[in-house]
N, C-alpha and C positions, 0 to 999 in steps of 0.2 A: 817838165820845167819849172822850175819854180820861178812863181810871180811874186812882186813885192807888192806889199799894202803895209799900211801901219794896223796896227793890232787894234787898234780903238774904231776902224772901222769894223769890227769882225761884232756879228750878231748872233743870238742864240735863236734854233726855230726846234720844235718840238718835231723828232724825226717821224717819219712818214715811209711806207714802202718804197716810195722812189730814192729813198740814200741805203736801202739794202745792201745792193753790190760796191759802192765805194768803202762802206761799214765793213767789207766782207775784204775786200781788197787790202784794205789797211790793217784788218787783223790778220793776214797771213803775212802780211811783210817780215823779212829776215828778222830785222831789228825788233819790232813788235813781239812776234814768236819767243826772242830770246828774252824779254823783258818781261813774258807772259807768264802767270802760273801754270799754263798749259803750251807749253810751245809746240804742241804739234798744229800741222796745217789742217784746219778746218774746212770739207768739201762745202760746197757750194749748197747742198742737198739739209745739210747740219745746221749750215747757218741760217738758210731760209726759213727753215722750220722753228729755230731760236728765236729767229727775229720778229716772224708772224706771232709767236706767242708773246713776245716781251712787248709789243705795239699794244695788247690787250692786258697785260698785268698792271695790276692797280698798284704795287710794290716796287714797280720799276719805271724808271723815267729815264730816256735816252734824247738829250738834245744834240741838234749837229752845229756847229759855228760855220758861219757862211761871211762872205765879204759879198755886200748887195754890189754887184755890177752885170754887164750883158756880157757871157753868161758867168752867172752867179759864181763863185769858186768856192765850194766846201775846203774846210782847212781842217777839220776834226770832229771830234765826238767825245761824250763826257757820258756819263750814266752812272745813275743813282739806284743802289738795289735797299730796299727795307731790310732792316739785319734781322735775322727771325730769333737771334734771343736777345735783342734789347728794344723794347718799345721807342718811336721816335731816332732809332739812330740808323743813317743811311752810311752804304761801304760806296766810294766814289771809285769810278776807273776814268780813266783818261788816254785818248787815244789821237794822236796827232797825226795828220795827214805826211807821210814820208816826207812829200816835198816839200811842206811848210815848215818841218822843225827848226829849232835853233832861232826862231824870231821873238818867242815870247808869245806864242799862243795857246801854249799849255795854261799858261798864270790866267791868261786871259780865258780862257774856256773857263776852268776853276772857278774864275771871280762870278763869272754872270753864269755859271751853273749854278753855284750855291745862289745864287740870288733868286734863280730863277724856282726853284727846287722850293724855296722858303717862301715865294709866293704862292704856289701850288700845293702845298702840303699841311695842313692843320697842325700839324706838330712835326717838329725838327729839333730834338733836343742836342745832337753832333752828327759829325761824318768822320766816317774813317778810312783810314787808305793804308793801302798795304803795297810797297814799291821792293822791287830785287835792290838788294845793296848797292849791286854794280852800278843799280841808273842813278848818278853822283847827279844829273841836272834835275830829275826826278824830287829827288830827298832832297836837294836846296829848292825846288819850289813849293812842296809842302811847307818846310820849316821859315821862307820867305813870307808865308800866307799866313803864319799865325799857328799852325799844325804844332801839338807836341809831339816829340817823339816819345812811346809808350812803352817800346820793347825791340829789339832787334833780336835777329839769332844767323845765323851761317847764310840765310841765303835771303830774308827778309827784313825790312823793316817796318815799321807798324806806327802809322800816326792817327793822331785824333784832334779835331777842333771842337771844343764843346759852343754849342750854341744857346744862350740867354738871351732874355728878355734885354739888356743892355744895346743889342746887336741894333734893336729897333727894327727887326725884319729885312739887316741888311749885311750882309758880308762886305769889312773893310778891307782893302787891300794892306797887307803887312810889307813895308818896304825894307 
């Protein structure tokens, strides 16, 4: 069931073990799998192992978007992985809970997530995103948020947001 709320009420918290099951369900959603690099269903055991390892990985940051009410509503997640090739470059992954898609939650998660990442890491020189070409809403989202398309192939578009000192530690929403 869809619950309506203002995206301004979305807050971001660091993921913990209690979020694992919801994130696993979102990951195995049909549309999520179609837009993923890895479209296969992920077993609970594989997800549980990955998630527990991710929570203690110093190069991975997972945040959950919530609307604080009783009970709290989980609306999606955003993850940043430090790139192995480039120092201070993070790759972003966003997954909005299926019942909350189409309400601007992805943009809110991206804005809050970049700000939270910048507050938690010593060095962030940029953020990369890889989006399926057919995922029109996500492609438009990254462009609206100031990312530049750096390349595209038959399957994926690649985006980059350069972080510099002029940003004063804050990611500003691009309208």
